[in-house]
C-alpha positions in Angstrom: -2.8 -0.6 -35.4 -0.7 -3.8 -35.1 2.4 -2.0 -34.1 0.4 0.0 -31.5 -1.2 -3.1 -30.1 2.2 -4.9 -29.8 3.7 -1.9 -28.0 0.9 -1.7 -25.6 0.4 -5.3 -24.7 3.9 -6.6 -25.2 2.9 -9.5 -27.4 2.1 -10.2 -31.0 -1.1 -8.2 -31.8 -2.5 -11.3 -33.7 -3.4 -12.4 -30.2 -5.5 -9.3 -29.6 -8.4 -10.1 -31.9 -8.5 -13.6 -30.3 -8.6 -12.0 -26.9 -11.5 -9.8 -27.9 -13.3 -12.7 -29.7 -13.3 -14.6 -26.4 -15.3 -11.9 -24.6 -19.0 -12.4 -23.9 -19.7 -8.7 -24.7 -19.5 -6.8 -28.0 -16.3 -4.8 -28.6 -15.6 -2.3 -31.4 -12.0 -1.1 -31.8 -12.0 2.5 -33.2 -9.2 4.8 -34.3 -8.9 8.4 -33.2 -11.4 9.6 -35.7 -14.1 7.1 -34.6 -13.7 4.8 -37.6 -14.1 1.0 -37.0 -10.9 -1.0 -37.1 -12.3 -4.3 -35.7 -15.5 -5.9 -34.4 -15.3 -8.9 -32.2 -17.6 -11.9 -32.8 -20.1 -10.9 -30.2 -20.6 -7.5 -31.8 -20.8 -9.1 -35.3 -23.7 -11.2 -34.1 -25.3 -8.3 -32.4 -25.1 -5.8 -35.2 -25.3 -8.2 -38.2 -22.1 -6.6 -39.7 -19.1 -8.7 -40.6 -15.8 -7.1 -39.4 -14.6 -6.9 -43.0 -17.7 -4.9 -44.0 -17.5 -2.6 -41.0 -13.8 -1.8 -41.2 -13.1 1.9 -42.0 -16.8 2.9 -41.5 -17.7 5.6 -38.9 -18.8 3.8 -35.8 -22.3 5.5 -36.0 -22.9 3.7 -39.3 -22.3 0.3 -37.6 -23.7 0.7 -34.1 -26.6 2.9 -35.3 -27.4 3.8 -31.7 -29.5 6.6 -30.3 -26.5 7.7 -28.4 -24.6 8.3 -31.6 -27.1 11.0 -32.6 -28.1 12.4 -29.2 -25.2 12.1 -26.9 -22.1 10.5 -28.4 -19.7 9.7 -25.5 -16.6 10.4 -27.7 -17.9 13.8 -28.8 -18.8 14.6 -25.3 -15.2 14.0 -24.2 -16.2 13.0 -20.7 -17.6 10.1 -18.8 -14.9 7.7 -20.1 -15.5 4.2 -18.7 -19.0 5.0 -17.5 -21.7 2.9 -19.2 -25.0 4.3 -20.4 -28.1 2.5 -21.4 -29.2 3.1 -25.0 -30.2 1.1 -28.0 -28.9 0.2 -31.5 -30.6 -0.8 -34.7 -28.9 -3.9 -36.2 -28.6 -4.7 -39.9 -31.9 -6.6 -39.7 -33.7 -3.5 -38.5 -34.2 -4.9 -35.0 -33.9 -2.5 -32.1 -31.8 -3.9 -29.3 -31.4 -2.5 -25.7 -27.7 -2.2 -24.9 -25.3 -0.6 -22.4 -22.5 1.3 -24.2 -19.2 1.9 -22.4 -16.4 4.0 -24.0 -12.9 2.9 -23.1 -9.5 4.5 -24.1 -6.5 2.2 -24.3 -3.2 4.0 -23.5 0.4 3.0 -23.6 2.9 3.2 -20.7 3.5 6.9 -21.5 -0.3 7.7 -21.4 -0.6 8.1 -25.1 -3.9 6.9 -26.6 -3.4 3.7 -28.6 -7.0 3.1 -29.6 -10.6 3.5 -28.5 -13.0 0.7 -27.6 -16.8 0.8 -27.6 -17.9 -2.0 -25.2 -21.5 -3.1 -26.0 -23.5 -5.3 -23.5 -26.7 -6.8 -24.8 -29.5 -6.0 -22.3 -32.2 -8.0 -24.0 -32.2 -10.9 -21.5 -32.3 -8.5 -18.6 -35.2 -6.5 -20.1 -37.1 -9.6 -20.9 -36.7 -10.8 -17.2 -37.9 -7.3 -16.0 -40.9 -7.5 -18.3 -41.9 -10.9 -16.9 -41.5 -9.7 -13.4 -43.5 -6.7 -14.1 -46.3 -8.7 -15.7 -46.5 -10.9 -12.6 -48.2 -8.0 -10.9 -49.0 -5.8 -13.8 -52.3 -5.0 -15.5 -54.6 -8.0 -16.1 -53.0 -10.2 -13.4 -55.0 -11.1 -10.3 -52.8 -12.1 -7.3 -54.1 -13.8 -4.1 -54.5 -17.2 -2.4 -57.5 -16.6 -0.2 -60.6 -18.7 -0.7 -62.5 -15.6 -2.2 -59.7 -14.9 -4.7 -59.3 -18.5 -5.7 -63.1 -18.6 -6.5 -62.8 -15.5 -8.7 -59.7 -17.1 -10.5 -61.7 -20.2 -11.2 -64.7 -18.3 -12.5 -62.6 -15.8 -14.6 -61.8 -18.1 -17.6 -65.5 -19.1 -17.9 -66.9 -15.6 -17.6 -64.3 -14.3 -20.1 -65.7 -16.5 -22.9 -69.1 -14.7 -22.7 -70.0 -11.3 -24.1 -72.4 -10.6 -21.2 -71.9 -7.3 -19.4 -70.2 -7.6 -16.0 -70.6 -5.6 -12.8 -67.5 -5.6 -10.5 -67.9 -4.3 -6.9 -65.4 -3.7 -4.2 -63.7 -1.0 -2.2 -61.0 1.3 -3.6 -57.8 -0.5 -4.2 -59.1 -4.1 -4.2 -58.2 -4.6 -7.9 -61.4 -3.9 -9.9 -59.4 -2.5 -12.9 -57.1 -5.5 -12.8 -60.0 -7.9 -12.8 -61.6 -6.1 -15.8 -58.4 -6.3 -17.8 -58.0 -10.0 -16.8 -61.4 -10.7 -18.1 -60.5 -9.0 -21.4 -57.1 -10.8 -21.7 -58.7 -14.2 -21.2 -61.5 -13.5 -23.7 -61.8 -14.1 -27.4 -61.5 -10.3 -27.7 -58.0 -10.2 -26.2 -56.4 -9.1 -29.5 -58.8 -6.2 -29.8 -58.7 -2.9 -27.8 -59.2 -2.7 -24.0 -60.3 0.9 -23.2 -60.7 2.3 -19.7 -62.9 5.3 -18.8 -63.5 6.8 -15.4 -67.0 8.2 -15.0 -65.8 11.0 -12.8 -67.5 14.4 -12.7 -67.2 16.5 -15.9 -69.5 18.7 -18.0 -72.3 16.7 -19.5 -71.6 17.7 -23.1 -67.9 16.8 -22.7 -68.8 13.5 -21.1 -71.2 12.7 -23.9 -68.5 13.3 -26.5 -65.9 11.3 -24.5 -68.2 8.3 -24.2 -70.2 8.3 -27.5 -68.1 10.5 -29.8 -69.1 13.6 -31.7 -70.1 13.9 -35.4 -67.9 16.1 -37.5 -69.1 19.2 -39.3 -67.7 20.9 -42.4 -63.9 20.4 -42.2 -64.1 19.1 -38.7 -63.4 15.3 -38.7 -65.4 14.9 -35.4 -64.2 12.9 -32.5 -64.2 9.2 -31.6 -65.7 8.3 -28.2 -64.6 5.4 -26.0 -67.2 3.1 -27.5 -65.8 3.6 -31.0 -62.2 3.2 -29.7 -63.2 -0.1 -28.0 -65.1 -1.5 -31.0 -64.7 -5.3 -31.2 -63.0 -5.1 -27.8 -63.9 -4.3 -24.2 -64.9 -1.0 -22.5 -64.3 -0.8 -18.8 -66.3 2.0 -17.0 -65.1 2.7 -13.4 -67.4 4.3 -10.8 -70.5 3.8 -13.0 -72.8 5.6 -10.5 -71.0 8.9 -11.1 -72.5 9.0 -14.6 -75.5 11.4 -14.9 -78.8 9.7 -15.3 -79.1 10.7 -18.9 -75.9 9.0 -19.8 -76.9 5.9 -17.8 -80.1 5.8 -20.0 -77.9 5.8 -23.1 -76.0 2.8 -21.6 -79.3 1.0 -21.2 -80.0 1.7 -24.9 -76.6 0.3 -25.9 -77.1 -2.9 -23.9 -80.5 -3.4 -25.5 -79.7 -2.4 -29.1 -75.9 -2.4 -29.4 -76.1 1.1 -30.9 -74.9 4.5 -29.8 -75.8 8.0 -30.9 -72.7 10.3 -31.2 -73.2 13.9 -30.2 -74.7 15.9 -33.1 -75.6 12.8 -35.1 -79.1 11.9 -36.3 -78.5 8.2 -37.0 -77.4 5.6 -34.4 -74.1 3.8 -34.9 -73.8 0.1 -34.3 -70.7 -1.0 -32.3 -69.6 -4.3 -30.9 -68.3 -3.7 -27.4 -68.3 -5.8 -24.2 -69.1 -3.6 -21.3 -67.6 -4.0 -17.8 -68.7 -1.6 -15.1 -67.4 -1.2 -11.6 -68.3 0.7 -8.4 -66.8 0.9 -4.9 -70.2 1.3 -3.3 -73.1 -1.1 -2.7 -75.2 -1.0 -5.9 -78.5 -1.6 -4.0 -77.7 1.5 -1.8 -76.9 3.5 -4.9 -80.3 2.6 -6.4 -82.1 3.7 -3.2 -80.2 7.0 -3.3 -81.2 7.6 -6.9 -77.6 7.6 -8.1 -77.9 4.3 -10.1 -80.7 3.5 -12.5 -82.4 0.2 -11.5 -82.8 -0.9 -15.2 -79.1 -0.3 -15.8 -78.2 -2.2 -12.7 -80.3 -5.3 -13.7 -78.7 -5.3 -17.2 -75.1 -5.0 -15.9 -75.5 -7.5 -13.1 -76.2 -10.5 -15.3 -72.6 -11.3 -14.2 -71.6 -9.8 -10.9 -68.2 -10.2 -9.2 -67.3 -8.9 -5.8 -63.7 -8.3 -4.6 -63.6 -8.4 -0.8 -61.4 -5.9 1.1 -57.9 -7.0 2.2 -58.9 -7.0 5.8 -61.3 -9.9 5.0 -58.5 -11.8 3.2 -56.1 -12.2 6.0 -54.3 -15.2 4.4 -53.5 -13.0 1.4 -51.5 -10.4 3.3 -48.3 -12.4 3.9 -48.5 -13.8 0.4 -48.9 -10.4 -1.2 -46.1 -8.9 0.9 -43.6 -11.5 -0.4 -45.0 -11.3 -3.9 -44.5 -7.6 -4.3 -41.2 -7.6 -2.4 -39.8 -10.1 -5.0 -41.1 -7.8 -7.7 -39.6 -4.6 -6.4 -36.3 -6.1 -5.1 -35.7 -7.2 -8.7 -36.8 -3.9 -10.1 -34.5 -1.9 -7.8 -31.7 -4.6 -8.2 -31.5 -5.2 -4.5 -30.9 -8.5 -2.6 -33.7 -8.4 0.0 -34.6 -11.7 1.5 -37.8 -10.7 3.3 -39.3 -8.8 6.2 -38.0 -8.8 9.8 -40.2 -10.2 12.5 -41.0 -6.7 13.8 -41.9 -5.3 10.3 -44.0 -8.3 9.6 -46.0 -8.0 12.9 -46.7 -4.3 12.1 -47.9 -5.1 8.6 -49.9 -8.1 9.7 -51.8 -6.0 12.2 -52.5 -3.2 9.8 -56.0 -2.9 8.3 -54.9 -1.6 4.9 -57.8 0.8 4.2 -56.4 1.3 0.7 -56.4 -2.5 0.2 -54.0 -4.2 -2.3 -53.0 -0.9 -3.9 -51.9 0.5 -0.5 -50.0 -2.7 0.3 -48.2 -2.6 -3.0 -47.2 1.0 -2.5 -45.9 0.3 1.0 -43.7 -2.5 -0.3 -42.4 -0.4 -3.1 -41.4 2.3 -0.7 -39.8 -0.1 1.7 -37.8 -1.9 -1.0 -36.7 1.5 -2.4 -35.3 2.8 0.9 -34.0 -0.5 2.3 -30.3 -0.8 2.7 -30.0 -4.2 4.3 -31.1 -7.8 3.4 -34.4 -7.4 5.4 -37.2 -4.9 5.5 -37.0 -3.3 9.0 -39.7 -1.1 10.7 -37.5 1.9 9.8 -38.0 1.2 6.1 -41.8 1.3 6.3 -43.8 4.5 5.6 -44.0 6.8 8.7 -47.8 7.0 8.7 -48.2 3.3 9.6 -49.2 2.8 13.3 -46.4 1.7 15.5 -43.6 2.4 13.0 -41.9 5.1 15.1 -42.0 3.1 18.3 -40.7 -0.1 16.6 -37.9 1.7 14.8 -36.8 3.6 17.9 -36.8 0.5 20.2 -33.3 -0.7 19.4 -31.9 2.8 19.8 -33.4 3.0 23.4 -32.0 -0.4 24.2 -28.6 0.6 23.0 -28.8 3.8 25.0 -29.6 1.9 28.2 -26.8 -0.4 27.5 -24.3 2.5 27.1 -25.5 3.9 30.5 -24.9 0.6 32.0 
C-alpha cells in the first residue's frame, strides 16, 4: 500500500494519512477485496472504530451500512463516484444517515491503486429538514391575523383542560392541526394522539372501529380508537357523519367515561380527551337532524372556530412566504420570493380550499420553479389569470420582433 501510494502521488505515502485526516468527511481506504486498510479521523469518530481495530476487516463489518447488504456499490461495479444516501450503524448501535460515494484511485497507467469509501454525515442536514418540516407540520398553527392570534393565545389555556372541544371551520382551514396542537400542548402530550374520520361505512364496522370488538374463542378481538387513545386524545373529524346510534354512544362516554365494545356485556372504562370537528354550522346540522343536540351541548363546552382564508387577508402573504421557505429548503432551491405578477394573482384568489390549497399551490410552484422567483408560469394552471399573465411577456416580445 505504501509503495502504491508513493507511486501514485509522487510523495512519501506517510503524508497520505495526514491528508485524509484533514478532510471533513469520513474516508475508508480499501484494498481490491474490500478489506479496510485505513480509516481517517472523521470516519473513526463516525463509526466508533479505531483504525487499528478496523484494519484488515471487510468494509461491511466496519461501515455496517444498509447499502452493504442491499446494494453494495463495489459489488454492483457501476456508479463509481456517484453518491447514494444510506445509513450506517456505528459501534455504539446508533443509526446515522450518510451519503456513501465509492471512488477508485488509479495510477498514471490506469491501474487501480486502491479504493475509497467516502462517507458524509447527513445528520445535521436531516435535523435541519426535520425542524423545517415541523414549522408547518402536524400540530403547528401558522398565521398572524387577529383571529389566529386569538386562537394561539387561547390554545395553551384550553390544552390544560380535559374538557371536550368542538372545532368548526371550512375544509382546509386547519382543524386537524388545531386538534393536534391542543394535544401537544396538553399534559397528555406523551400519550397517544389518534385521529378518526367519521365518514360513511357500515354501522357494525364503524362500531368496531370506534369502540372495539370483544374476542371470542381464539379470536383476540379488536381494539377500537378509544382503547388506542387511552390516556391520550381522540380527534373525530366530521362528527355529524356519525349515525345517530353512535352519537348516542359518544354522549354516554362523555357522561360516564365508559364504552361498550361490540359483543361485550360489560362497559369498559377509558380515559380519553375527545376533540370533535365539523366543516358545517352545528346549529344547522341540529335543525337537519344530522347532529344530536345533547351531543352538541356536551362537545361545545369549549368551541373554537377557524375562519376561512378569505376572511384572513393579512395571513395570505405571510403564509405564502412561510410555505415557500419550507419547500425551497425541501427541494434544495434558492428561491427568494414571488414576482409582482404572481403575488397579485395569488392575493386576488379566494382560496376555496383555504390553507391546505395555498400550501399545495406553493409546493407545486417551488417544485417546478427554475429561477430565483416564483413566476405566473410556475403556478397551477387552474388559477384564474395564470395563462394570461404567463403569456403576456411572450406577446410583448412578439410585438417587439415585428417592430
